[in-house]
LUMZAZA-261767 format. One record per residue (C-alpha): x, y, z. Coordinates in nm, 3 decimals. Example, Ala and Ser with C-alpha at 12.3 -4.5 7.8 and 13.67 -1.06 7.14 Angstrom:
# residues 2
px|py|pz
1.230|-0.450|0.780
1.367|-0.106|0.714
END
This chain:
# residues 598
px|py|pz
13.233|10.334|10.394
13.607|10.395|10.270
13.747|10.208|10.587
13.503|9.929|10.554
13.611|9.881|10.217
13.975|9.877|10.260
13.932|9.666|10.570
13.760|9.393|10.372
13.988|9.474|10.107
14.260|9.422|10.360
14.132|9.073|10.508
14.106|8.935|10.161
14.482|8.990|10.110
14.543|8.795|10.460
14.280|8.527|10.323
14.519|8.511|9.982
14.816|8.490|10.191
14.731|8.227|10.369
14.598|8.058|10.078
14.936|8.111|9.886
15.104|8.067|10.195
15.299|7.763|10.114
15.309|7.886|9.723
15.637|8.030|9.568
15.593|8.323|9.359
15.589|8.199|8.998
15.515|8.532|8.839
15.680|8.859|8.800
15.557|9.156|8.647
15.694|9.475|8.458
15.451|9.773|8.393
15.564|10.002|8.099
15.430|10.365|8.083
15.101|10.318|7.835
15.167|10.536|7.512
14.970|10.854|7.438
14.813|10.811|7.082
14.612|11.112|7.056
14.877|11.374|6.955
14.856|11.580|7.272
15.134|11.607|7.451
14.950|11.744|7.765
14.864|11.432|7.863
15.154|11.262|7.797
15.147|11.253|8.214
14.905|10.981|8.210
15.092|10.684|8.060
15.356|10.775|8.334
15.054|10.741|8.572
14.970|10.417|8.447
15.288|10.299|8.522
15.322|10.421|8.889
14.962|10.334|8.981
14.964|9.932|8.810
15.281|9.883|8.938
15.137|9.972|9.334
14.798|9.768|9.251
14.961|9.455|9.134
15.174|9.392|9.466
14.931|9.110|9.562
15.015|8.767|9.730
15.192|8.499|9.448
15.285|8.812|9.213
15.636|8.997|9.205
15.631|9.331|9.089
15.921|9.563|8.916
15.879|9.870|9.095
15.832|10.141|8.867
16.185|10.311|8.977
16.320|10.005|8.885
16.241|9.980|8.581
16.355|10.319|8.478
16.693|10.224|8.653
16.699|9.915|8.402
16.595|10.175|8.103
16.880|10.396|8.218
17.141|10.089|8.232
17.050|9.974|7.913
17.035|10.328|7.738
16.694|10.349|7.693
16.538|10.698|7.665
16.364|10.743|7.943
16.146|11.051|7.757
15.996|10.822|7.491
15.799|10.495|7.490
15.981|10.192|7.402
15.901|10.009|7.164
15.737|9.649|7.241
16.100|9.459|7.123
16.270|9.690|7.360
16.016|9.667|7.645
16.039|9.282|7.637
16.409|9.314|7.637
16.372|9.570|7.943
16.110|9.303|8.099
16.402|9.012|8.050
16.664|9.211|8.199
16.452|9.252|8.512
16.320|8.857|8.545
15.965|8.947|8.465
15.748|8.713|8.342
15.436|8.927|8.268
15.451|9.285|8.056
15.224|9.510|8.099
15.171|9.728|7.810
14.941|9.976|7.687
14.799|10.249|7.453
14.511|10.537|7.510
14.357|10.839|7.339
14.212|11.130|7.470
13.880|11.334|7.379
13.931|11.703|7.505
13.688|11.853|7.681
13.389|11.992|7.464
13.073|12.234|7.582
12.937|12.061|7.845
13.150|11.733|7.779
13.393|11.609|7.997
13.688|11.504|7.889
13.715|11.157|7.848
14.022|10.888|7.765
14.026|10.555|7.590
14.257|10.282|7.720
14.365|9.944|7.578
14.608|9.747|7.776
14.756|9.379|7.712
14.959|9.183|7.885
15.242|8.955|7.744
15.448|8.641|7.892
15.754|8.764|7.803
15.981|8.444|7.821
15.728|8.270|7.568
15.673|8.624|7.386
15.287|8.582|7.322
15.006|8.817|7.485
14.845|8.644|7.768
14.550|8.427|7.647
14.268|8.152|7.746
14.109|7.879|7.635
13.763|7.898|7.515
13.528|7.668|7.705
13.316|7.561|7.359
13.591|7.523|7.107
13.929|7.490|7.316
14.065|7.758|7.097
14.328|7.969|7.242
14.212|8.393|7.242
14.335|8.705|7.333
14.147|8.949|7.554
14.234|9.300|7.512
14.174|9.513|7.812
13.934|9.768|7.675
13.791|10.095|7.864
13.621|10.432|7.841
13.560|10.643|8.088
13.567|11.025|8.189
13.928|11.163|8.257
13.823|11.237|8.580
13.818|10.891|8.677
14.103|10.778|8.579
14.208|10.588|8.909
13.877|10.393|8.896
13.999|10.324|8.532
14.344|10.200|8.661
14.171|10.010|8.974
13.969|9.818|8.697
14.279|9.755|8.459
14.446|9.595|8.746
14.182|9.375|8.834
14.140|9.246|8.465
14.544|9.223|8.459
14.552|8.981|8.767
14.229|8.812|8.687
14.338|8.703|8.295
14.637|8.563|8.537
14.432|8.367|8.772
14.060|8.343|8.750
14.039|8.253|9.138
14.137|8.599|9.286
14.021|8.628|9.669
13.904|8.964|9.620
13.639|9.171|9.368
13.691|9.409|9.117
13.512|9.671|9.357
13.775|9.652|9.631
14.047|9.683|9.419
13.867|10.009|9.273
13.821|10.109|9.611
14.207|10.036|9.690
14.312|10.231|9.379
14.103|10.554|9.473
14.355|10.667|9.722
14.257|11.020|9.654
13.944|11.129|9.681
13.729|11.169|9.376
13.668|11.540|9.469
14.045|11.604|9.526
14.146|11.396|9.207
13.879|11.605|8.972
14.061|11.922|9.119
14.394|11.780|9.055
14.284|11.698|8.680
14.151|12.034|8.619
14.455|12.155|8.744
14.696|12.036|8.547
14.444|12.098|8.222
14.413|12.426|8.321
14.665|12.721|8.149
14.580|13.025|8.337
14.787|13.068|8.601
14.568|13.184|8.910
14.280|12.923|8.780
14.550|12.640|8.774
14.667|12.750|9.163
14.307|12.783|9.269
14.278|12.406|9.161
14.562|12.250|9.319
14.503|12.429|9.686
14.144|12.323|9.632
14.282|11.945|9.538
14.506|11.975|9.872
14.234|12.109|10.110
13.951|11.869|9.996
14.213|11.547|10.057
14.255|11.698|10.398
13.878|11.763|10.505
13.824|11.439|10.356
14.038|11.256|10.652
14.276|11.067|10.414
14.575|10.946|10.503
14.880|11.157|10.428
14.942|11.440|10.189
14.827|11.458|9.804
15.180|11.482|9.698
15.130|11.517|9.302
14.946|11.844|9.408
15.139|11.988|9.654
15.430|11.926|9.378
15.255|12.113|9.089
15.149|12.401|9.303
15.554|12.430|9.398
15.639|12.441|9.096
15.359|12.700|8.992
15.518|12.937|9.252
15.885|12.856|9.164
15.818|12.990|8.773
15.619|13.302|8.973
15.912|13.356|9.214
15.715|13.313|9.474
15.983|13.168|9.660
15.835|13.125|10.012
15.516|12.964|9.901
15.708|12.738|9.648
15.907|12.629|9.965
15.588|12.570|10.142
15.444|12.324|9.878
15.749|12.168|9.810
15.782|12.099|10.185
15.472|11.921|10.227
15.591|11.657|9.962
15.925|11.594|10.145
15.758|11.579|10.525
15.512|11.328|10.356
15.788|11.079|10.204
16.002|11.116|10.529
15.661|11.037|10.718
15.605|10.720|10.492
16.008|10.617|10.501
15.934|10.627|10.897
15.661|10.491|10.919
15.798|10.145|10.706
16.087|10.159|10.916
15.902|10.150|11.231
15.665|9.839|11.049
15.987|9.667|10.940
15.866|9.649|10.582
16.015|9.804|10.242
15.918|10.147|10.197
15.708|10.206|9.867
15.695|10.548|9.935
15.705|10.841|9.621
16.075|10.870|9.608
16.086|11.070|9.265
15.841|11.336|9.414
16.097|11.370|9.729
16.420|11.386|9.563
16.231|11.637|9.250
16.091|11.847|9.587
16.415|11.841|9.768
16.628|11.964|9.419
16.391|12.277|9.376
16.406|12.352|9.732
16.801|12.335|9.690
16.802|12.547|9.356
16.568|12.826|9.581
16.805|12.868|9.857
17.098|12.896|9.616
16.897|13.185|9.396
16.838|13.345|9.732
17.228|13.321|9.779
17.134|13.093|10.115
17.464|12.883|10.039
17.463|12.687|10.336
17.084|12.573|10.303
17.128|12.487|9.952
17.430|12.264|10.014
17.255|12.096|10.325
16.978|12.047|10.054
17.148|11.906|9.786
17.468|11.727|9.943
17.288|11.418|10.043
17.069|11.443|9.725
17.340|11.423|9.493
17.458|11.083|9.639
17.158|10.945|9.539
17.101|11.133|9.209
17.449|11.076|9.028
17.333|11.325|8.760
17.620|11.510|8.634
17.474|11.863|8.614
17.414|11.844|8.981
17.733|11.770|9.034
17.829|12.080|8.880
17.572|12.306|9.054
17.691|12.195|9.338
18.034|12.227|9.251
17.923|12.591|9.162
17.747|12.662|9.472
18.030|12.528|9.690
18.285|12.787|9.475
18.044|13.051|9.558
18.005|12.975|9.941
18.366|12.995|9.960
18.379|13.326|9.811
18.148|13.461|9.995
18.298|13.357|10.332
18.516|13.650|10.433
18.562|13.559|10.836
18.688|13.249|10.841
18.950|13.089|10.595
18.939|12.775|10.723
18.575|12.709|10.631
18.626|12.887|10.268
18.919|12.638|10.213
18.714|12.335|10.338
18.431|12.457|10.101
18.664|12.551|9.777
18.787|12.209|9.846
18.445|12.086|9.830
18.343|12.228|9.489
18.662|12.116|9.297
18.564|11.781|9.415
18.192|11.814|9.299
18.320|11.982|8.961
18.586|11.691|8.947
18.316|11.424|8.953
18.127|11.640|8.701
18.401|11.596|8.434
18.488|11.265|8.485
18.126|11.213|8.377
18.144|11.475|8.118
18.486|11.614|7.998
18.368|11.747|7.716
18.109|11.995|7.865
18.271|12.326|7.818
18.067|12.493|8.114
18.180|12.218|8.377
18.558|12.269|8.193
18.524|12.661|8.285
18.404|12.581|8.645
18.681|12.363|8.719
18.919|12.593|8.542
18.806|12.872|8.786
18.793|12.667|9.098
19.187|12.535|9.052
19.279|12.893|8.995
19.101|13.001|9.292
19.250|12.681|9.475
19.612|12.835|9.347
19.655|12.464|9.178
19.725|12.658|8.844
19.883|12.369|8.677
19.567|12.204|8.617
19.371|12.506|8.620
19.623|12.567|8.283
19.585|12.207|8.154
19.203|12.267|8.173
19.166|12.639|8.044
19.404|12.556|7.708
19.114|12.266|7.637
18.885|12.487|7.705
19.023|12.798|7.464
19.127|12.544|7.240
18.730|12.421|7.196
18.578|12.811|7.242
18.864|13.022|7.090
18.616|13.284|7.168
18.587|13.235|7.521
18.702|13.598|7.655
18.681|13.492|8.045
18.853|13.147|7.989
19.144|13.401|7.824
19.134|13.600|8.105
19.161|13.299|8.388
19.402|13.145|8.158
19.629|13.477|8.162
19.642|13.526|8.539
19.716|13.119|8.583
19.980|13.104|8.333
20.109|13.471|8.482
20.157|13.306|8.840
20.316|13.017|8.659
20.558|13.253|8.565
20.464|13.121|8.178
20.590|13.415|7.911
20.294|13.334|7.717
20.071|13.491|7.962
20.098|13.818|7.805
20.008|13.733|7.481
19.691|13.529|7.611
19.612|13.873|7.845
19.602|14.068|7.433
19.382|13.769|7.347
19.124|13.827|7.641
19.159|14.212|7.603
19.035|14.150|7.251
18.751|13.918|7.325
18.625|14.109|7.637
18.607|14.459|7.466
18.217|14.467|7.488
18.104|14.653|7.775
18.472|14.721|7.885
18.404|14.330|8.027
18.766|14.332|8.043
18.852|14.715|8.249
18.620|14.575|8.499
18.778|14.252|8.586
19.113|14.436|8.560
18.983|14.688|8.808
18.926|14.435|9.053
19.220|14.248|9.008
19.449|14.560|9.010
19.253|14.632|9.385
19.269|14.284|9.539
19.450|14.062|9.299
19.146|13.858|9.315
18.859|13.779|9.048
18.529|13.802|9.230
18.325|13.908|8.934
18.297|13.583|8.727
17.990|13.414|8.711
18.005|13.011|8.695
17.823|12.840|8.450
17.519|12.606|8.555
17.301|12.487|8.318
16.969|12.378|8.550
16.842|12.025|8.552
16.510|12.015|8.324
16.235|11.916|8.526
16.195|11.614|8.269
16.538|11.529|8.397
16.329|11.377|8.736
16.154|11.045|8.539
16.509|10.903|8.519
16.557|10.987|8.928
16.581|10.661|9.145
16.649|10.655|9.520
16.516|10.295|9.606
16.798|10.074|9.587
16.581|9.758|9.683
16.686|9.489|9.456
16.455|9.259|9.277
16.405|8.910|9.428
16.467|8.647|9.143
16.150|8.465|9.060
16.177|8.119|9.057
15.938|7.981|8.771
15.856|7.639|8.614
15.966|7.565|8.254
15.700|7.598|8.015
15.586|7.368|7.755
15.707|7.608|7.521
16.045|7.597|7.679
16.055|7.208|7.652
15.964|7.276|7.264
16.243|7.500|7.194
16.454|7.241|7.400
16.378|6.945|7.143
16.364|7.165|6.848
16.748|7.262|6.897
16.818|6.891|6.943
16.638|6.804|6.636
16.805|7.082|6.416
17.171|7.008|6.572
17.057|6.620|6.499
17.004|6.731|6.121
16.631|6.632|6.158
16.535|6.955|6.022
16.164|6.815|5.901
16.098|6.729|6.290
16.229|7.036|6.412
16.040|7.265|6.182
15.704|7.105|6.277
15.809|7.151|6.638
15.863|7.516|6.590
15.528|7.511|6.426
15.414|7.430|6.732
15.545|7.656|6.940
15.468|7.937|6.692
15.063|7.824|6.682
15.072|7.964|7.090
15.388|8.191|7.102
15.397|8.389|6.789
15.669|8.580|6.955
15.908|8.351|7.012
16.227|8.499|6.911
16.413|8.162|6.953
16.179|8.000|6.755
16.235|8.221|6.417
16.618|8.179|6.454
16.587|7.791|6.450
16.356|7.857|6.112
16.595|8.107|5.988
16.894|7.908|6.054
16.693|7.544|5.879
16.630|7.773|5.555
16.976|7.905|5.575
17.122|7.561|5.538
16.881|7.486|5.281
16.991|7.722|5.085
16.714|7.930|5.086
16.844|8.254|5.156
16.535|8.467|5.139
16.339|8.287|5.357
16.634|8.265|5.612
16.652|8.638|5.608
16.299|8.693|5.663
16.318|8.470|5.956
16.626|8.617|6.103
16.492|8.982|6.094
16.150|8.859|6.273
16.365|8.660|6.569
16.580|9.000|6.575
16.240|9.217|6.572
16.153|9.004|6.876
16.502|9.000|7.054
16.809|9.213|6.934
17.026|9.018|7.133
17.094|8.704|6.958
17.441|8.696|6.814
17.365|8.421|6.552
17.102|8.622|6.358
17.321|8.904|6.311
17.619|8.707|6.220
17.397|8.511|5.955
17.250|8.823|5.804
17.547|9.017|5.795
17.710|8.696|5.584
17.382|8.655|5.397
17.452|9.033|5.261
17.826|8.956|5.190
17.702|8.672|4.960
17.477|8.921|4.760
17.710|9.212|4.768
17.538|9.475|4.958
17.835|9.574|5.172
17.624|9.849|5.360
17.430|9.561|5.506
17.702|9.323|5.566
17.883|9.614|5.740
17.591|9.742|5.969
17.474|9.373|6.110
17.862|9.329|6.118
17.875|9.606|6.351
17.547|9.531|6.538
17.761|9.159|6.610
17.995|9.350|6.768
17.814|9.522|7.002
17.701|9.235|7.137
18.022|9.031|7.144
18.341|9.164|7.021
18.574|8.893|7.138
18.356|8.617|6.930
18.551|8.482|6.669
18.260|8.437|6.426
18.196|8.823|6.491
18.579|8.895|6.415
18.582|8.715|6.093
18.244|8.884|5.931
18.387|9.213|5.993
18.715|9.143|5.847
18.511|9.037|5.528
18.246|9.316|5.563
18.525|9.567|5.578
18.748|9.378|5.232
18.413|9.378|5.066
18.379|9.584|4.724
18.726|9.687|4.762
END
């Protein structure tokens, strides 16, 4: 039955491709994580699940999709936190940055299970036309009014996949009523994980008892395999791997993580063989690979740890991972007793990784310590001394740093070495730490009992991982009536025809109530007429919908200068400078704001 549904859905897509074959893609959609408004943090994962699932389901002919990974990459570039849900204004900014013309956002509440009642979820989703700044709406047949319809669903949490299929269909239907496939076909595609397996996975996520949690995840994997579904249930395997890792069952954890890695590799190979883009679970692959490397490191299997983490670091570019790899390479060098050439290569690699980490975070004391110690071991004493002096200046009680610095200065024949050694002796008195280090130094002139300082990246950091480097294809779109009206309003304003411009803007705001440029023009008109209060209100509304409007920041700064509100004037001058610090009007505003009240 499942195969028949998939075949019929595929046939519908083929038919759609034929129908749209000569039509260029005119829309691109970005899906944001849905907001959990139930104040139950344990259900936050559902919001990201909506973003990932809908981004996959909306990939139909005639509509381009900004992938979930691409969206996260844009958030990172714009320094929008990935751990929290952006505001509507910020989400629109992200969508514009990706050239998306549609934005899907939503929120949900969870009612936990009680007695015999299963946990339920209430979801509300909306589609926003990005360029016009309005919710997607439709004209009623009866009276021709334009109305907005929310997508609202309520179901058991175990039916989450079904709800995602329904929402995907409704999004597509709101955009185009002539869809070549049914809602049931979309739901069938959404339920890529068999229902019983998905239910077991959900129960595992919601269960705190480790034993029951493990059983649920194992059942989810077994039920998925027994169903004959393609591939691996990577989400369940990943959670099982983390469960075993937390229990220090490293063998079982490696097995579970390896299942995730194998699935992604098979997906990539399959896509390469079919000469198509690989829409694989890159983030799960990165996370599983990382923890496999960490386990190998904790087992002192340095070669395997480096083999796993080296290629990952090139993709992730996470500072803490560079620091970790540098530490592993240094440890591997210290452990190598037979091959001096290999020892030197590993140490040089460690220094290189730590230099990368330091370049990204030159104020991180742990990274500075590791880099100093690596330079010391490498015999590059001048560099070691430079970093160590910075370190002890920032951490004047760091006895280990003083100890390495003392030995470094001694190698450099620096007369202050003895004084620094006394400081090391003072700060390493506890537990005879200084005596232990000196014993090893006296025997072999080596520092062997020095632990490198590594803070392991938290699991939440992997929400920002982007392995896919696919470039988003720019979407050609027709000029809308709103843009035509806005262009007309600008011309009317520039010609001094304020009344005409205001009338045109009113026509825009009837259908596009979130049009930032409309409010900007209104603000300029009010300002020209001397109505500062109305101008302030309009300008602030413009910035709410698009915080990049330089003219609004400058205008508000000047208004507050006139009012003598120096703090607000400086605030808007600073925000304007962030957008364009070379602009002459911005520079003038900054000078005036600095002199305000002086």
